mmCIF file as Biopython writes it, N, C-alpha, C and O atoms, coordinates in Angstrom:
data_model
#
loop_
_atom_site.group_PDB
_atom_site.id
_atom_site.type_symbol
_atom_site.label_atom_id
_atom_site.label_alt_id
_atom_site.label_comp_id
_atom_site.label_asym_id
_atom_site.label_entity_id
_atom_site.label_seq_id
_atom_site.pdbx_PDB_ins_code
_atom_site.Cartn_x
_atom_site.Cartn_y
_atom_site.Cartn_z
_atom_site.occupancy
_atom_site.B_iso_or_equiv
_atom_site.auth_seq_id
_atom_site.auth_asym_id
_atom_site.pdbx_PDB_model_num
ATOM 1   N N  . MET A ? 1  ? 192.925 -35.372 68.338 1.0 0.0 1  A 1 
ATOM 2   C CA . MET A ? 1  ? 193.121 -36.310 69.315 1.0 0.0 1  A 1 
ATOM 3   C C  . MET A ? 1  ? 194.895 -36.634 70.530 1.0 0.0 1  A 1 
ATOM 4   O O  . MET A ? 1  ? 195.128 -36.439 71.723 1.0 0.0 1  A 1 
ATOM 5   N N  . ALA A ? 2  ? 195.606 -37.106 69.528 1.0 0.0 2  A 1 
ATOM 6   C CA . ALA A ? 2  ? 196.999 -36.802 70.486 1.0 0.0 2  A 1 
ATOM 7   C C  . ALA A ? 2  ? 197.622 -36.104 69.371 1.0 0.0 2  A 1 
ATOM 8   O O  . ALA A ? 2  ? 197.292 -35.928 68.198 1.0 0.0 2  A 1 
ATOM 9   N N  . GLU A ? 3  ? 198.571 -35.774 70.047 1.0 0.0 3  A 1 
ATOM 10  C CA . GLU A ? 3  ? 200.286 -34.863 69.918 1.0 0.0 3  A 1 
ATOM 11  C C  . GLU A ? 3  ? 201.172 -34.965 70.893 1.0 0.0 3  A 1 
ATOM 12  O O  . GLU A ? 3  ? 201.046 -35.115 72.108 1.0 0.0 3  A 1 
ATOM 13  N N  . ASN A ? 4  ? 202.472 -34.821 69.897 1.0 0.0 4  A 1 
ATOM 14  C CA . ASN A ? 4  ? 203.853 -34.928 69.991 1.0 0.0 4  A 1 
ATOM 15  C C  . ASN A ? 4  ? 203.846 -33.750 68.972 1.0 0.0 4  A 1 
ATOM 16  O O  . ASN A ? 4  ? 203.116 -33.121 68.207 1.0 0.0 4  A 1 
ATOM 17  N N  . LYS A ? 5  ? 205.293 -33.860 69.507 1.0 0.0 5  A 1 
ATOM 18  C CA . LYS A ? 5  ? 206.258 -32.074 68.176 1.0 0.0 5  A 1 
ATOM 19  C C  . LYS A ? 5  ? 206.027 -33.017 67.215 1.0 0.0 5  A 1 
ATOM 20  O O  . LYS A ? 5  ? 205.180 -32.478 66.504 1.0 0.0 5  A 1 
ATOM 21  N N  . TYR A ? 6  ? 206.289 -34.229 66.701 1.0 0.0 6  A 1 
ATOM 22  C CA . TYR A ? 6  ? 206.693 -34.789 65.226 1.0 0.0 6  A 1 
ATOM 23  C C  . TYR A ? 6  ? 204.678 -35.723 64.756 1.0 0.0 6  A 1 
ATOM 24  O O  . TYR A ? 6  ? 204.354 -35.903 63.583 1.0 0.0 6  A 1 
ATOM 25  N N  . ILE A ? 7  ? 204.125 -35.956 65.455 1.0 0.0 7  A 1 
ATOM 26  C CA . ILE A ? 7  ? 202.360 -35.998 65.355 1.0 0.0 7  A 1 
ATOM 27  C C  . ILE A ? 7  ? 201.573 -36.649 65.810 1.0 0.0 7  A 1 
ATOM 28  O O  . ILE A ? 7  ? 201.378 -37.395 66.770 1.0 0.0 7  A 1 
ATOM 29  N N  . ARG A ? 8  ? 200.894 -36.071 64.551 1.0 0.0 8  A 1 
ATOM 30  C CA . ARG A ? 8  ? 199.202 -36.019 65.727 1.0 0.0 8  A 1 
ATOM 31  C C  . ARG A ? 8  ? 198.385 -37.684 65.493 1.0 0.0 8  A 1 
ATOM 32  O O  . ARG A ? 8  ? 198.716 -38.102 64.383 1.0 0.0 8  A 1 
ATOM 33  N N  . ILE A ? 9  ? 197.982 -38.116 65.807 1.0 0.0 9  A 1 
ATOM 34  C CA . ILE A ? 9  ? 196.576 -39.875 66.090 1.0 0.0 9  A 1 
ATOM 35  C C  . ILE A ? 9  ? 195.195 -38.323 65.939 1.0 0.0 9  A 1 
ATOM 36  O O  . ILE A ? 9  ? 195.360 -37.131 66.202 1.0 0.0 9  A 1 
ATOM 37  N N  . ASP A ? 10 ? 194.229 -38.888 65.540 1.0 0.0 10 A 1 
ATOM 38  C CA . ASP A ? 10 ? 192.945 -38.559 64.858 1.0 0.0 10 A 1 
ATOM 39  C C  . ASP A ? 10 ? 192.169 -38.861 64.387 1.0 0.0 10 A 1 
ATOM 40  O O  . ASP A ? 10 ? 191.976 -38.721 63.179 1.0 0.0 10 A 1 
ATOM 41  N N  . GLU A ? 11 ? 191.123 -39.614 65.519 1.0 0.0 11 A 1 
ATOM 42  C CA . GLU A ? 11 ? 189.558 -39.666 64.641 1.0 0.0 11 A 1 
ATOM 43  C C  . GLU A ? 11 ? 189.680 -39.823 63.697 1.0 0.0 11 A 1 
ATOM 44  O O  . GLU A ? 11 ? 189.798 -38.785 63.046 1.0 0.0 11 A 1 
ATOM 45  N N  . SER A ? 12 ? 189.762 -41.392 62.745 1.0 0.0 12 A 1 
ATOM 46  C CA . SER A ? 12 ? 188.924 -40.568 61.320 1.0 0.0 12 A 1 
ATOM 47  C C  . SER A ? 12 ? 187.247 -41.520 61.015 1.0 0.0 12 A 1 
ATOM 48  O O  . SER A ? 12 ? 186.187 -41.091 60.559 1.0 0.0 12 A 1 
ATOM 49  N N  . VAL A ? 13 ? 187.570 -42.701 61.424 1.0 0.0 13 A 1 
ATOM 50  C CA . VAL A ? 13 ? 186.706 -42.864 60.496 1.0 0.0 13 A 1 
ATOM 51  C C  . VAL A ? 13 ? 185.816 -44.358 62.257 1.0 0.0 13 A 1 
ATOM 52  O O  . VAL A ? 13 ? 186.381 -44.871 63.223 1.0 0.0 13 A 1 
ATOM 53  N N  . THR A ? 14 ? 184.601 -44.420 61.844 1.0 0.0 14 A 1 
ATOM 54  C CA . THR A ? 14 ? 184.364 -46.032 62.660 1.0 0.0 14 A 1 
ATOM 55  C C  . THR A ? 14 ? 183.350 -46.911 62.158 1.0 0.0 14 A 1 
ATOM 56  O O  . THR A ? 14 ? 182.127 -46.831 62.039 1.0 0.0 14 A 1 
ATOM 57  N N  . ASP A ? 15 ? 184.502 -48.054 61.816 1.0 0.0 15 A 1 
ATOM 58  C CA . ASP A ? 15 ? 183.528 -49.190 61.252 1.0 0.0 15 A 1 
ATOM 59  C C  . ASP A ? 15 ? 182.158 -49.583 61.975 1.0 0.0 15 A 1 
ATOM 60  O O  . ASP A ? 15 ? 181.534 -48.960 62.834 1.0 0.0 15 A 1 
ATOM 61  N N  . TYR A ? 16 ? 181.879 -50.820 61.360 1.0 0.0 16 A 1 
ATOM 62  C CA . TYR A ? 16 ? 179.943 -51.188 61.847 1.0 0.0 16 A 1 
ATOM 63  C C  . TYR A ? 16 ? 180.193 -51.967 62.956 1.0 0.0 16 A 1 
ATOM 64  O O  . TYR A ? 16 ? 179.123 -52.036 63.561 1.0 0.0 16 A 1 
ATOM 65  N N  . ASP A ? 17 ? 181.446 -52.887 63.821 1.0 0.0 17 A 1 
ATOM 66  C CA . ASP A ? 17 ? 180.871 -52.922 65.328 1.0 0.0 17 A 1 
ATOM 67  C C  . ASP A ? 17 ? 181.712 -51.701 66.094 1.0 0.0 17 A 1 
ATOM 68  O O  . ASP A ? 17 ? 182.687 -51.902 66.818 1.0 0.0 17 A 1 
ATOM 69  N N  . ASN A ? 18 ? 181.100 -50.303 65.770 1.0 0.0 18 A 1 
ATOM 70  C CA . ASN A ? 18 ? 181.620 -49.173 65.689 1.0 0.0 18 A 1 
ATOM 71  C C  . ASN A ? 18 ? 183.152 -49.115 66.757 1.0 0.0 18 A 1 
ATOM 72  O O  . ASN A ? 18 ? 183.296 -48.603 67.866 1.0 0.0 18 A 1 
ATOM 73  N N  . ARG A ? 19 ? 183.893 -49.677 66.102 1.0 0.0 19 A 1 
ATOM 74  C CA . ARG A ? 19 ? 185.266 -49.615 66.520 1.0 0.0 19 A 1 
ATOM 75  C C  . ARG A ? 19 ? 185.788 -48.281 65.542 1.0 0.0 19 A 1 
ATOM 76  O O  . ARG A ? 19 ? 185.348 -47.741 64.527 1.0 0.0 19 A 1 
ATOM 77  N N  . LYS A ? 20 ? 186.807 -48.100 66.309 1.0 0.0 20 A 1 
ATOM 78  C CA . LYS A ? 20 ? 187.117 -46.736 66.087 1.0 0.0 20 A 1 
ATOM 79  C C  . LYS A ? 20 ? 188.691 -46.960 64.922 1.0 0.0 20 A 1 
ATOM 80  O O  . LYS A ? 20 ? 189.687 -47.605 65.249 1.0 0.0 20 A 1 
ATOM 81  N N  . THR A ? 21 ? 188.527 -46.331 63.764 1.0 0.0 21 A 1 
ATOM 82  C CA . THR A ? 21 ? 190.315 -45.939 63.127 1.0 0.0 21 A 1 
ATOM 83  C C  . THR A ? 21 ? 190.615 -44.366 63.283 1.0 0.0 21 A 1 
ATOM 84  O O  . THR A ? 21 ? 190.081 -43.282 63.052 1.0 0.0 21 A 1 
ATOM 85  N N  . PHE A ? 22 ? 191.472 -44.760 63.670 1.0 0.0 22 A 1 
ATOM 86  C CA . PHE A ? 22 ? 193.222 -43.483 63.996 1.0 0.0 22 A 1 
ATOM 87  C C  . PHE A ? 22 ? 194.144 -43.249 62.291 1.0 0.0 22 A 1 
ATOM 88  O O  . PHE A ? 22 ? 195.020 -43.808 61.630 1.0 0.0 22 A 1 
ATOM 89  N N  . THR A ? 23 ? 193.290 -42.124 62.221 1.0 0.0 23 A 1 
ATOM 90  C CA . THR A ? 23 ? 194.905 -41.475 61.546 1.0 0.0 23 A 1 
ATOM 91  C C  . THR A ? 23 ? 196.033 -41.470 61.417 1.0 0.0 23 A 1 
ATOM 92  O O  . THR A ? 23 ? 196.013 -41.319 60.196 1.0 0.0 23 A 1 
ATOM 93  N N  . ILE A ? 24 ? 197.702 -41.534 61.798 1.0 0.0 24 A 1 
ATOM 94  C CA . ILE A ? 24 ? 198.679 -40.697 62.032 1.0 0.0 24 A 1 
ATOM 95  C C  . ILE A ? 24 ? 198.939 -39.645 60.744 1.0 0.0 24 A 1 
ATOM 96  O O  . ILE A ? 24 ? 199.202 -39.900 59.569 1.0 0.0 24 A 1 
ATOM 97  N N  . GLU A ? 25 ? 198.766 -38.413 61.409 1.0 0.0 25 A 1 
ATOM 98  C CA . GLU A ? 25 ? 200.077 -36.993 60.274 1.0 0.0 25 A 1 
ATOM 99  C C  . GLU A ? 25 ? 200.751 -36.711 60.542 1.0 0.0 25 A 1 
ATOM 100 O O  . GLU A ? 25 ? 200.904 -36.433 61.732 1.0 0.0 25 A 1 
ATOM 101 N N  . ASN A ? 26 ? 201.827 -36.542 59.497 1.0 0.0 26 A 1 
ATOM 102 C CA . ASN A ? 26 ? 203.397 -35.773 59.875 1.0 0.0 26 A 1 
ATOM 103 C C  . ASN A ? 26 ? 202.865 -34.404 60.404 1.0 0.0 26 A 1 
ATOM 104 O O  . ASN A ? 26 ? 201.874 -34.009 59.789 1.0 0.0 26 A 1 
ATOM 105 N N  . LYS A ? 27 ? 203.201 -33.787 61.170 1.0 0.0 27 A 1 
ATOM 106 C CA . LYS A ? 27 ? 202.523 -32.078 61.662 1.0 0.0 27 A 1 
ATOM 107 C C  . LYS A ? 27 ? 203.557 -31.241 60.637 1.0 0.0 27 A 1 
ATOM 108 O O  . LYS A ? 27 ? 203.359 -30.440 59.724 1.0 0.0 27 A 1 
ATOM 109 N N  . ARG A ? 28 ? 204.308 -31.606 61.014 1.0 0.0 28 A 1 
ATOM 110 C CA . ARG A ? 28 ? 205.131 -30.359 59.530 1.0 0.0 28 A 1 
ATOM 111 C C  . ARG A ? 28 ? 204.354 -30.448 58.029 1.0 0.0 28 A 1 
ATOM 112 O O  . ARG A ? 28 ? 203.888 -29.356 57.705 1.0 0.0 28 A 1 
ATOM 113 N N  . HIS A ? 29 ? 204.076 -31.736 56.860 1.0 0.0 29 A 1 
ATOM 114 C CA . HIS A ? 29 ? 202.982 -31.518 56.235 1.0 0.0 29 A 1 
ATOM 115 C C  . HIS A ? 29 ? 202.198 -31.882 56.105 1.0 0.0 29 A 1 
ATOM 116 O O  . HIS A ? 29 ? 201.841 -32.125 54.952 1.0 0.0 29 A 1 
ATOM 117 N N  . ASN A ? 30 ? 201.453 -32.149 57.096 1.0 0.0 30 A 1 
ATOM 118 C CA . ASN A ? 30 ? 200.052 -32.783 57.331 1.0 0.0 30 A 1 
ATOM 119 C C  . ASN A ? 30 ? 199.857 -33.715 56.253 1.0 0.0 30 A 1 
ATOM 120 O O  . ASN A ? 30 ? 199.054 -33.705 55.320 1.0 0.0 30 A 1 
ATOM 121 N N  . GLU A ? 31 ? 200.889 -34.632 56.625 1.0 0.0 31 A 1 
ATOM 122 C CA . GLU A ? 31 ? 200.837 -35.000 55.546 1.0 0.0 31 A 1 
ATOM 123 C C  . GLU A ? 31 ? 199.961 -36.848 56.137 1.0 0.0 31 A 1 
ATOM 124 O O  . GLU A ? 31 ? 200.090 -37.003 57.352 1.0 0.0 31 A 1 
ATOM 125 N N  . GLN A ? 32 ? 199.204 -38.045 55.424 1.0 0.0 32 A 1 
ATOM 126 C CA . GLN A ? 32 ? 199.417 -39.182 56.619 1.0 0.0 32 A 1 
ATOM 127 C C  . GLN A ? 32 ? 200.481 -40.298 55.994 1.0 0.0 32 A 1 
ATOM 128 O O  . GLN A ? 32 ? 200.732 -41.006 55.019 1.0 0.0 32 A 1 
ATOM 129 N N  . ILE A ? 33 ? 200.877 -39.927 57.223 1.0 0.0 33 A 1 
ATOM 130 C CA . ILE A ? 33 ? 202.208 -41.826 57.279 1.0 0.0 33 A 1 
ATOM 131 C C  . ILE A ? 33 ? 201.882 -42.615 58.272 1.0 0.0 33 A 1 
ATOM 132 O O  . ILE A ? 33 ? 202.661 -43.224 59.006 1.0 0.0 33 A 1 
ATOM 133 N N  . GLY A ? 34 ? 200.331 -42.609 58.314 1.0 0.0 34 A 1 
ATOM 134 C CA . GLY A ? 34 ? 200.197 -44.157 58.822 1.0 0.0 34 A 1 
ATOM 135 C C  . GLY A ? 34 ? 198.632 -44.467 59.147 1.0 0.0 34 A 1 
ATOM 136 O O  . GLY A ? 34 ? 197.677 -44.012 58.517 1.0 0.0 34 A 1 
ATOM 137 N N  . TRP A ? 35 ? 198.581 -45.293 60.211 1.0 0.0 35 A 1 
ATOM 138 C CA . TRP A ? 35 ? 197.204 -44.994 61.116 1.0 0.0 35 A 1 
ATOM 139 C C  . TRP A ? 35 ? 197.478 -46.455 61.875 1.0 0.0 35 A 1 
ATOM 140 O O  . TRP A ? 35 ? 198.388 -47.230 61.579 1.0 0.0 35 A 1 
ATOM 141 N N  . ILE A ? 36 ? 196.391 -46.672 63.017 1.0 0.0 36 A 1 
ATOM 142 C CA . ILE A ? 36 ? 195.896 -47.723 63.913 1.0 0.0 36 A 1 
ATOM 143 C C  . ILE A ? 36 ? 194.170 -47.908 63.448 1.0 0.0 36 A 1 
ATOM 144 O O  . ILE A ? 36 ? 193.285 -47.084 63.216 1.0 0.0 36 A 1 
ATOM 145 N N  . GLU A ? 37 ? 194.213 -49.319 63.449 1.0 0.0 37 A 1 
ATOM 146 C CA . GLU A ? 37 ? 192.727 -49.501 63.604 1.0 0.0 37 A 1 
ATOM 147 C C  . GLU A ? 37 ? 192.678 -51.197 64.029 1.0 0.0 37 A 1 
ATOM 148 O O  . GLU A ? 37 ? 193.649 -51.663 64.625 1.0 0.0 37 A 1 
ATOM 149 N N  . TYR A ? 38 ? 191.847 -51.822 63.789 1.0 0.0 38 A 1 
ATOM 150 C CA . TYR A ? 38 ? 191.497 -53.399 65.399 1.0 0.0 38 A 1 
ATOM 151 C C  . TYR A ? 38 ? 192.023 -54.387 64.619 1.0 0.0 38 A 1 
ATOM 152 O O  . TYR A ? 38 ? 191.327 -54.399 63.604 1.0 0.0 38 A 1 
ATOM 153 N N  . TYR A ? 39 ? 192.770 -55.124 64.547 1.0 0.0 39 A 1 
ATOM 154 C CA . TYR A ? 39 ? 192.759 -56.216 64.094 1.0 0.0 39 A 1 
ATOM 155 C C  . TYR A ? 39 ? 191.716 -57.741 65.031 1.0 0.0 39 A 1 
ATOM 156 O O  . TYR A ? 39 ? 191.867 -58.034 66.217 1.0 0.0 39 A 1 
ATOM 157 N N  . SER A ? 40 ? 191.079 -58.200 64.389 1.0 0.0 40 A 1 
ATOM 158 C CA . SER A ? 40 ? 190.060 -58.844 65.124 1.0 0.0 40 A 1 
ATOM 159 C C  . SER A ? 40 ? 190.513 -60.234 65.649 1.0 0.0 40 A 1 
ATOM 160 O O  . SER A ? 40 ? 190.126 -60.879 66.624 1.0 0.0 40 A 1 
ATOM 161 N N  . CYS A ? 41 ? 191.984 -60.649 64.165 1.0 0.0 41 A 1 
ATOM 162 C CA . CYS A ? 41 ? 192.228 -62.253 64.313 1.0 0.0 41 A 1 
ATOM 163 C C  . CYS A ? 41 ? 193.374 -61.924 66.134 1.0 0.0 41 A 1 
ATOM 164 O O  . CYS A ? 41 ? 193.745 -62.944 66.713 1.0 0.0 41 A 1 
ATOM 165 N N  . TRP A ? 42 ? 193.701 -60.748 66.663 1.0 0.0 42 A 1 
ATOM 166 C CA . TRP A ? 42 ? 194.397 -60.633 67.325 1.0 0.0 42 A 1 
ATOM 167 C C  . TRP A ? 42 ? 193.889 -59.721 68.755 1.0 0.0 42 A 1 
ATOM 168 O O  . TRP A ? 42 ? 194.433 -59.274 69.765 1.0 0.0 42 A 1 
ATOM 169 N N  . ASN A ? 43 ? 192.532 -59.753 68.166 1.0 0.0 43 A 1 
ATOM 170 C CA . ASN A ? 43 ? 191.090 -58.956 69.653 1.0 0.0 43 A 1 
ATOM 171 C C  . ASN A ? 43 ? 192.109 -57.326 69.921 1.0 0.0 43 A 1 
ATOM 172 O O  . ASN A ? 43 ? 192.238 -56.960 71.089 1.0 0.0 43 A 1 
ATOM 173 N N  . GLN A ? 44 ? 192.547 -56.748 69.159 1.0 0.0 44 A 1 
ATOM 174 C CA . GLN A ? 44 ? 193.688 -55.368 69.371 1.0 0.0 44 A 1 
ATOM 175 C C  . GLN A ? 44 ? 193.126 -54.402 68.974 1.0 0.0 44 A 1 
ATOM 176 O O  . GLN A ? 44 ? 191.925 -54.595 68.781 1.0 0.0 44 A 1 
ATOM 177 N N  . TYR A ? 45 ? 193.693 -52.828 68.636 1.0 0.0 45 A 1 
ATOM 178 C CA . TYR A ? 45 ? 194.313 -52.356 68.101 1.0 0.0 45 A 1 
ATOM 179 C C  . TYR A ? 45 ? 195.228 -52.293 67.608 1.0 0.0 45 A 1 
ATOM 180 O O  . TYR A ? 45 ? 195.909 -52.951 68.394 1.0 0.0 45 A 1 
ATOM 181 N N  . VAL A ? 46 ? 196.165 -51.873 66.525 1.0 0.0 46 A 1 
ATOM 182 C CA . VAL A ? 46 ? 197.231 -52.374 66.177 1.0 0.0 46 A 1 
ATOM 183 C C  . VAL A ? 46 ? 197.967 -50.758 64.705 1.0 0.0 46 A 1 
ATOM 184 O O  . VAL A ? 46 ? 197.466 -50.296 63.680 1.0 0.0 46 A 1 
ATOM 185 N N  . PHE A ? 47 ? 198.914 -50.555 65.245 1.0 0.0 47 A 1 
ATOM 186 C CA . PHE A ? 47 ? 199.799 -49.567 64.701 1.0 0.0 47 A 1 
ATOM 187 C C  . PHE A ? 47 ? 200.395 -50.062 62.645 1.0 0.0 47 A 1 
ATOM 188 O O  . PHE A ? 47 ? 201.014 -51.124 62.712 1.0 0.0 47 A 1 
ATOM 189 N N  . CYS A ? 48 ? 200.358 -49.827 61.945 1.0 0.0 48 A 1 
ATOM 190 C CA . CYS A ? 48 ? 200.483 -49.812 60.243 1.0 0.0 48 A 1 
ATOM 191 C C  . CYS A ? 48 ? 200.757 -49.120 60.301 1.0 0.0 48 A 1 
ATOM 192 O O  . CYS A ? 48 ? 199.844 -48.309 60.461 1.0 0.0 48 A 1 
ATOM 193 N N  . PRO A ? 49 ? 202.279 -48.431 60.265 1.0 0.0 49 A 1 
ATOM 194 C CA . PRO A ? 49 ? 203.108 -47.566 59.084 1.0 0.0 49 A 1 
ATOM 195 C C  . PRO A ? 49 ? 203.216 -47.576 58.048 1.0 0.0 49 A 1 
ATOM 196 O O  . PRO A ? 49 ? 203.474 -48.677 57.560 1.0 0.0 49 A 1 
ATOM 197 N N  . MET A ? 50 ? 203.080 -46.316 57.047 1.0 0.0 50 A 1 
ATOM 198 C CA . MET A ? 50 ? 202.608 -46.416 55.161 1.0 0.0 50 A 1 
ATOM 199 C C  . MET A ? 50 ? 204.170 -46.833 54.955 1.0 0.0 50 A 1 
ATOM 200 O O  . MET A ? 50 ? 205.013 -46.678 55.839 1.0 0.0 50 A 1 
ATOM 201 N N  . LYS A ? 51 ? 204.328 -47.152 54.212 1.0 0.0 51 A 1 
ATOM 202 C CA . LYS A ? 51 ? 205.723 -48.516 53.332 1.0 0.0 51 A 1 
ATOM 203 C C  . LYS A ? 51 ? 206.253 -46.766 53.162 1.0 0.0 51 A 1 
ATOM 204 O O  . LYS A ? 51 ? 205.460 -45.831 53.054 1.0 0.0 51 A 1 
ATOM 205 N N  . GLY A ? 52 ? 207.307 -46.675 53.170 1.0 0.0 52 A 1 
ATOM 206 C CA . GLY A ? 52 ? 208.566 -45.353 53.016 1.0 0.0 52 A 1 
ATOM 207 C C  . GLY A ? 52 ? 208.750 -44.363 54.024 1.0 0.0 52 A 1 
ATOM 208 O O  . GLY A ? 52 ? 209.619 -43.498 54.141 1.0 0.0 52 A 1 
ATOM 209 N N  . THR A ? 53 ? 207.439 -44.751 54.961 1.0 0.0 53 A 1 
ATOM 210 C CA . THR A ? 53 ? 207.854 -44.448 56.297 1.0 0.0 53 A 1 
ATOM 211 C C  . THR A ? 53 ? 208.920 -44.494 56.816 1.0 0.0 53 A 1 
ATOM 212 O O  . THR A ? 53 ? 209.725 -45.121 56.128 1.0 0.0 53 A 1 
ATOM 213 N N  . VAL A ? 54 ? 209.708 -43.740 58.634 1.0 0.0 54 A 1 
ATOM 214 C CA . VAL A ? 54 ? 210.955 -43.500 58.497 1.0 0.0 54 A 1 
ATOM 215 C C  . VAL A ? 54 ? 210.412 -43.008 60.231 1.0 0.0 54 A 1 
ATOM 216 O O  . VAL A ? 54 ? 209.961 -41.900 60.522 1.0 0.0 54 A 1 
ATOM 217 N N  . TRP A ? 55 ? 210.640 -44.304 61.300 1.0 0.0 55 A 1 
ATOM 218 C CA . TRP A ? 55 ? 209.908 -43.928 62.617 1.0 0.0 55 A 1 
ATOM 219 C C  . TRP A ? 55 ? 210.811 -43.426 63.849 1.0 0.0 55 A 1 
ATOM 220 O O  . TRP A ? 55 ? 211.904 -43.876 63.506 1.0 0.0 55 A 1 
ATOM 221 N N  . ASN A ? 56 ? 210.946 -43.012 64.621 1.0 0.0 56 A 1 
ATOM 222 C CA . ASN A ? 56 ? 212.407 -42.594 65.784 1.0 0.0 56 A 1 
ATOM 223 C C  . ASN A ? 56 ? 210.912 -43.117 67.068 1.0 0.0 56 A 1 
ATOM 224 O O  . ASN A ? 56 ? 209.695 -43.230 67.208 1.0 0.0 56 A 1 
ATOM 225 N N  . ASN A ? 57 ? 212.923 -43.343 68.029 1.0 0.0 57 A 1 
ATOM 226 C CA . ASN A ? 57 ? 212.079 -44.009 69.214 1.0 0.0 57 A 1 
ATOM 227 C C  . ASN A ? 57 ? 211.048 -43.376 70.232 1.0 0.0 57 A 1 
ATOM 228 O O  . ASN A ? 57 ? 210.216 -43.792 71.038 1.0 0.0 57 A 1 
ATOM 229 N N  . GLU A ? 58 ? 211.490 -42.248 69.817 1.0 0.0 58 A 1 
ATOM 230 C CA . GLU A ? 58 ? 209.699 -41.264 70.354 1.0 0.0 58 A 1 
ATOM 231 C C  . GLU A ? 58 ? 208.280 -41.208 69.818 1.0 0.0 58 A 1 
ATOM 232 O O  . GLU A ? 58 ? 207.310 -41.359 70.560 1.0 0.0 58 A 1 
ATOM 233 N N  . CYS A ? 59 ? 208.210 -41.054 68.911 1.0 0.0 59 A 1 
ATOM 234 C CA . CYS A ? 59 ? 207.261 -41.205 67.846 1.0 0.0 59 A 1 
ATOM 235 C C  . CYS A ? 59 ? 206.579 -42.734 68.219 1.0 0.0 59 A 1 
ATOM 236 O O  . CYS A ? 59 ? 205.422 -42.885 68.611 1.0 0.0 59 A 1 
ATOM 237 N N  . LEU A ? 60 ? 207.438 -43.677 68.033 1.0 0.0 60 A 1 
ATOM 238 C CA . LEU A ? 60 ? 207.350 -44.655 68.072 1.0 0.0 60 A 1 
ATOM 239 C C  . LEU A ? 60 ? 206.508 -45.474 69.776 1.0 0.0 60 A 1 
ATOM 240 O O  . LEU A ? 60 ? 205.757 -46.449 69.745 1.0 0.0 60 A 1 
ATOM 241 N N  . GLU A ? 61 ? 206.844 -44.880 70.796 1.0 0.0 61 A 1 
ATOM 242 C CA . GLU A ? 61 ? 206.781 -44.737 72.014 1.0 0.0 61 A 1 
ATOM 243 C C  . GLU A ? 61 ? 205.569 -44.835 72.684 1.0 0.0 61 A 1 
ATOM 244 O O  . GLU A ? 61 ? 205.005 -45.462 73.580 1.0 0.0 61 A 1 
ATOM 245 N N  . PHE A ? 62 ? 205.274 -43.209 71.190 1.0 0.0 62 A 1 
ATOM 246 C CA . PHE A ? 62 ? 203.935 -41.296 71.800 1.0 0.0 62 A 1 
ATOM 247 C C  . PHE A ? 62 ? 202.389 -42.698 70.471 1.0 0.0 62 A 1 
ATOM 248 O O  . PHE A ? 62 ? 201.229 -42.528 70.097 1.0 0.0 62 A 1 
ATOM 249 N N  . VAL A ? 63 ? 203.485 -43.918 70.284 1.0 0.0 63 A 1 
ATOM 250 C CA . VAL A ? 63 ? 202.139 -44.732 68.965 1.0 0.0 63 A 1 
ATOM 251 C C  . VAL A ? 63 ? 202.272 -45.523 70.311 1.0 0.0 63 A 1 
ATOM 252 O O  . VAL A ? 63 ? 201.122 -45.863 70.590 1.0 0.0 63 A 1 
ATOM 253 N N  . LYS A ? 64 ? 202.798 -45.801 70.905 1.0 0.0 64 A 1 
ATOM 254 C CA . LYS A ? 64 ? 202.459 -46.812 72.035 1.0 0.0 64 A 1 
ATOM 255 C C  . LYS A ? 64 ? 201.577 -47.000 73.133 1.0 0.0 64 A 1 
ATOM 256 O O  . LYS A ? 64 ? 201.124 -48.041 73.608 1.0 0.0 64 A 1 
ATOM 257 N N  . GLU A ? 65 ? 201.447 -46.067 73.384 1.0 0.0 65 A 1 
ATOM 258 C CA . GLU A ? 65 ? 201.071 -45.331 74.601 1.0 0.0 65 A 1 
ATOM 259 C C  . GLU A ? 65 ? 199.762 -44.409 74.546 1.0 0.0 65 A 1 
ATOM 260 O O  . GLU A ? 65 ? 199.116 -43.761 75.369 1.0 0.0 65 A 1 
ATOM 261 N N  . PHE A ? 66 ? 199.648 -44.803 72.449 1.0 0.0 66 A 1 
ATOM 262 C CA . PHE A ? 66 ? 197.916 -44.351 72.278 1.0 0.0 66 A 1 
ATOM 263 C C  . PHE A ? 66 ? 197.433 -45.329 72.521 1.0 0.0 66 A 1 
ATOM 264 O O  . PHE A ? 66 ? 196.338 -45.336 73.082 1.0 0.0 66 A 1 
ATOM 265 N N  . LEU A ? 67 ? 198.247 -46.797 72.096 1.0 0.0 67 A 1 
ATOM 266 C CA . LEU A ? 67 ? 197.112 -48.176 71.422 1.0 0.0 67 A 1 
ATOM 267 C C  . LEU A ? 67 ? 197.373 -48.366 73.112 1.0 0.0 67 A 1 
ATOM 268 O O  . LEU A ? 67 ? 197.073 -49.421 73.673 1.0 0.0 67 A 1 
ATOM 269 N N  . ASP A ? 68 ? 197.752 -47.627 73.576 1.0 0.0 68 A 1 
ATOM 270 C CA . ASP A ? 68 ? 197.211 -49.494 75.705 1.0 0.0 68 A 1 
ATOM 271 C C  . ASP A ? 68 ? 196.057 -48.068 76.008 1.0 0.0 68 A 1 
ATOM 272 O O  . ASP A ? 68 ? 195.000 -48.684 76.147 1.0 0.0 68 A 1 
ATOM 273 N N  . THR A ? 69 ? 195.782 -46.902 76.140 1.0 0.0 69 A 1 
ATOM 274 C CA . THR A ? 69 ? 195.091 -45.946 75.750 1.0 0.0 69 A 1 
ATOM 275 C C  . THR A ? 69 ? 193.510 -47.135 75.437 1.0 0.0 69 A 1 
ATOM 276 O O  . THR A ? 69 ? 192.616 -47.122 76.284 1.0 0.0 69 A 1 
ATOM 277 N N  . LEU A ? 70 ? 193.370 -48.140 74.066 1.0 0.0 70 A 1 
ATOM 278 C CA . LEU A ? 70 ? 192.585 -48.436 73.790 1.0 0.0 70 A 1 
ATOM 279 C C  . LEU A ? 70 ? 192.600 -49.576 73.887 1.0 0.0 70 A 1 
ATOM 280 O O  . LEU A ? 70 ? 192.486 -50.381 72.963 1.0 0.0 70 A 1 
ATOM 281 N N  . LYS A ? 71 ? 192.807 -49.906 75.516 1.0 0.0 71 A 1 
ATOM 282 C CA . LYS A ? 71 ? 192.875 -51.678 75.744 1.0 0.0 71 A 1 
ATOM 283 C C  . LYS A ? 71 ? 191.392 -51.526 76.176 1.0 0.0 71 A 1 
ATOM 284 O O  . LYS A ? 71 ? 190.743 -52.516 76.513 1.0 0.0 71 A 1 
#
């Protein structure tokens, strides 16, 4: 769905309210390192990194830009 040189974001599930969930994978090892889901308390999609992962500014900016498209 979207990717840069380090990570890939793919749609994974649509919930009962027709809101999408997205997985974030490391392209080198094809491992999930985070996800994006709808957070109803804030009425917006949020980024949830997996414990123990490390993110550089390029990857964080890429995730932020993806979140901006979901508004």
